[in-house]
C-alpha positions in Angstrom: 45.4 1.4 41.2 42.0 -0.1 42.2 43.3 -3.7 42.2 46.3 -2.7 44.4 44.0 -1.1 46.9 41.8 -4.2 46.9 44.8 -6.4 47.4 46.0 -4.3 50.4 42.6 -4.4 52.0 42.4 -8.1 51.6 45.9 -8.6 52.9 45.1 -6.4 55.9 41.9 -8.4 56.6 43.8 -11.7 56.6 46.5 -10.3 58.8 43.8 -9.0 61.2 42.1 -12.4 61.3 45.5 -14.2 62.0 46.3 -11.7 64.7 42.9 -12.3 66.4 43.4 -16.0 66.3 46.9 -15.8 67.7 45.7 -13.3 70.4 42.9 -15.6 71.5 45.1 -18.6 71.6 47.9 -16.9 73.5 45.3 -15.4 75.9 43.8 -18.7 76.6 47.1 -20.5 77.1 48.4 -17.7 79.3 45.3 -17.8 81.5 45.5 -21.6 81.9 49.2 -21.7 82.5 49.4 -18.7 84.8 46.6 -20.2 87.0 47.8 -23.8 86.7 51.6 -24.0 86.6 52.0 -22.8 90.2 50.0 -25.8 91.4 51.9 -28.4 89.5 54.5 -30.4 91.5 55.9 -33.8 91.7 53.5 -34.6 94.6 50.5 -33.4 92.6 51.5 -35.6 89.7 52.2 -38.7 91.8 49.5 -38.5 94.5 46.1 -40.2 94.2 43.1 -37.9 94.0 40.7 -37.4 96.9 36.9 -36.9 96.8 36.6 -35.1 100.2 40.1 -34.0 101.4 42.3 -31.3 100.0 45.8 -32.0 98.7 44.9 -34.7 96.3 46.7 -35.3 93.0 46.1 -36.7 89.5 48.3 -39.8 89.5 45.6 -42.3 88.5 43.8 -39.9 86.1 47.1 -39.2 84.3 47.9 -42.9 84.0 44.4 -43.7 82.8 44.6 -41.0 80.1 47.8 -42.4 78.7 46.7 -46.0 79.0 43.4 -45.4 77.2 45.2 -43.4 74.6 47.7 -46.3 74.1 44.9 -48.9 73.7 42.9 -46.6 71.4 45.8 -46.0 69.0 46.7 -49.7 69.1 43.3 -50.3 67.6 43.0 -47.2 65.5 46.3 -47.1 63.7 46.1 -50.5 62.0 42.5 -50.0 61.1 43.0 -46.5 59.9 46.0 -47.3 57.7 44.1 -50.3 56.3 41.1 -48.1 55.5 43.4 -45.5 54.0 45.1 -48.1 51.8 41.8 -49.4 50.6 40.4 -45.9 49.7 43.6 -44.8 48.0 44.6 -48.0 46.2 41.7 -50.5 45.9 38.5 -48.5 45.9 37.2 -48.0 42.4 35.1 -44.9 41.6 31.4 -45.7 41.9 28.4 -45.7 44.2 30.0 -48.0 46.8 33.1 -45.9 47.1 31.0 -42.7 47.4 28.9 -44.4 50.1 31.9 -45.4 52.1 33.4 -41.9 51.8 30.1 -40.3 52.9 30.0 -42.7 55.9 33.5 -41.6 56.8 32.6 -37.9 56.5 29.4 -38.4 58.6 31.3 -40.4 61.3 34.0 -37.7 61.4 31.4 -35.0 62.0 29.5 -36.7 64.7 29.6 -34.9 68.1 31.6 -36.7 70.7 28.6 -36.9 73.0 26.7 -38.9 70.4 29.6 -41.3 70.2 29.6 -41.5 74.0 25.9 -42.5 74.0 26.6 -45.0 71.3 29.5 -46.4 73.4 27.2 -46.5 76.4 24.7 -48.6 74.5 27.2 -50.9 72.8 30.3 -51.2 75.0 28.6 -50.8 78.4 25.1 -52.1 78.3 25.0 -54.7 75.4 28.3 -56.3 76.3 27.6 -56.2 80.0 31.1 -54.9 80.7 30.0 -51.8 82.6 32.3 -48.8 82.7 35.7 -50.0 81.4 38.9 -48.9 79.9 38.3 -51.1 76.9 34.8 -49.6 76.4 36.3 -46.1 76.5 39.1 -47.1 74.0 36.6 -48.6 71.6 34.4 -45.5 71.8 37.4 -43.3 71.1 38.3 -45.6 68.2 35.0 -44.9 66.6 35.6 -41.2 67.3 39.2 -41.2 65.8 39.0 -43.8 63.0 37.6 -41.5 60.3 40.5 -39.0 60.9 43.1 -41.7 60.7 41.6 -43.1 57.5 41.6 -39.7 55.8 45.1 -39.0 57.0 46.4 -42.3 55.6 44.5 -41.9 52.4 45.9 -38.4 51.8 49.4 -39.5 52.7 49.3 -42.4 50.3 47.9 -40.2 47.5 50.6 -37.6 48.0 53.3 -40.2 47.2 54.6 -39.6 43.6 53.0 -42.1 41.2 56.4 -42.7 39.6 57.4 -44.7 42.6 54.4 -47.0 42.3 54.7 -47.4 38.5 58.4 -48.1 38.7 57.8 -50.9 41.3 55.0 -52.4 39.3 57.1 -52.2 36.1 59.7 -54.4 37.9 57.1 -57.1 38.3 56.4 -56.5 42.0 52.8 -57.3 43.1 50.4 -54.5 44.0 50.3 -55.4 47.7 54.1 -55.7 48.0 54.4 -52.3 46.3 52.1 -50.8 48.9 53.9 -52.5 51.7 57.5 -51.8 50.7 57.2 -48.6 48.6 54.0 -46.5 49.3 53.6 -46.9 53.1 57.3 -46.2 53.8 57.2 -43.2 51.6 54.1 -41.9 53.3 55.3 -42.9 56.8 56.1 -39.4 58.0 52.7 -38.0 57.1 50.9 -41.0 58.6 53.0 -40.7 61.8 52.3 -36.9 62.0 48.6 -37.5 61.6 48.7 -40.3 64.3 50.4 -38.0 66.8 47.9 -35.2 66.1 45.1 -37.7 66.5 46.6 -38.8 69.8 46.4 -35.2 71.1 42.8 -35.0 70.0 42.0 -38.3 71.9 44.0 -37.3 75.0 41.8 -34.3 75.6 38.5 -36.0 75.0 35.9 -36.1 77.8 32.4 -36.4 76.6 32.8 -39.9 75.0 34.5 -41.2 78.1 31.9 -40.0 80.5 29.6 -42.7 79.4 32.1 -45.5 78.7 35.1 -45.5 81.0 33.2 -43.8 83.9 33.8 -41.2 86.6 35.7 -43.3 89.1 38.9 -45.2 89.5 39.4 -48.1 91.9 42.3 -48.1 94.3 45.2 -49.2 92.2 48.3 -51.2 93.2 51.1 -50.1 90.8 53.2 -53.0 92.0 50.6 -55.4 90.7 51.1 -55.7 86.9 48.7 -58.7 86.5 46.2 -57.5 83.9 43.5 -59.8 85.3 43.7 -58.4 88.8 41.0 -56.0 89.9 43.5 -53.6 91.5 46.0 -53.8 88.6 46.5 -50.6 86.6 46.7 -52.7 83.4 43.2 -54.3 83.9 41.2 -53.2 80.8 37.9 -54.1 82.4 38.1 -51.6 85.3 36.5 -48.2 85.3 39.0 -45.4 84.7 38.5 -41.6 85.1 40.7 -39.7 82.7 42.3 -36.3 83.3 39.8 -34.5 81.1 36.9 -36.2 82.8 38.4 -35.4 86.2 38.5 -31.7 85.4 34.8 -31.8 84.5 34.0 -33.9 87.6 35.7 -31.7 90.2 34.2 -28.5 88.7 30.7 -29.9 88.7 30.5 -32.5 91.4 33.6 -31.9 93.5 33.3 -31.7 97.3 37.0 -31.1 97.9 38.0 -27.7 99.5 40.7 -27.0 96.9 38.6 -27.5 93.7 40.3 -24.5 92.0 43.8 -25.8 92.7 43.1 -29.3 91.4 41.1 -28.1 88.3 43.6 -25.4 87.4 46.6 -27.7 87.8 44.9 -30.5 85.9 43.9 -28.2 83.1 47.5 -27.0 82.8 48.8 -30.6 82.6 46.2 -31.5 80.0 46.9 -28.5 77.8 50.6 -29.0 78.1 50.3 -32.6 77.1 48.2 -31.7 74.0 50.8 -29.1 73.1 53.6 -31.6 73.4 51.7 -34.0 71.1 51.2 -31.3 68.5 54.8 -30.0 68.7 56.1 -33.5 68.6 54.1 -34.2 65.4 55.7 -31.2 63.7 59.2 -32.0 64.9 59.1 -35.7 64.1 57.5 -35.1 60.7 60.2 -32.5 59.7 63.0 -34.7 61.0 61.8 -37.7 58.9 61.3 -35.5 55.9 64.9 -34.3 56.2 66.2 -37.8 56.5 64.2 -38.9 53.4 65.5 -35.8 51.5 69.1 -36.6 52.6 68.9 -40.2 51.3 67.6 -39.2 47.9 
């Protein structure tokens, strides 16, 4: 009787905790969407921002966010998968492996503002680039790489060992087994982790304040020459992202419609992060179903 009472109390506590978490999340999302959705329009999404006049949009900031995200993941995914492969398949138990794992854990736990200061030192001052898209992407790579390494390592370790042993028993080399057996089998988990990491990067602001800057030059979207100063593809130009823009207009904004711009931008940002997370779950489940169907 006592154990049943204890079980009911524990179950009730866990249900209460889950209810509190869901309530806080729904309350936060409801507040953001109710205040922001009414300000979102095609003109808001496709108009450039303004520092002094009302009616500005978030066109450049939205493009900058996706462009920096693309460059970041272009660097992060190969390095993260490579690090995960090494930790899962090549690293032998010992002091060196323990040191590498400790470094990954420490790097993953660093505050983003610290990584932003490191990026300011290395990718802005030492290189002499100034505030650039590339500097921001490299700072976010430092911020995101440990997550990608751990996701890749866990995904590879979750692959049944029978697949690896069967491949090696056929005389296939270790690297070829990793390339043709382990990585394809772990692909759904790696892809899901990459999409979730993308959402984490997309909403980052602190690291980009010190690396990609608080301004965006006047962009000519008809000019796709990456070496032109006014080209949106130029990786050596400053680029204010959507998350940084929200911070900027709320702390330094002089425009009359600060509340409109910040509320609409926040709704777009949260909606984008939600899409990343939901896409990760959908794509992961879809790939798992296909893999199960082919077995």
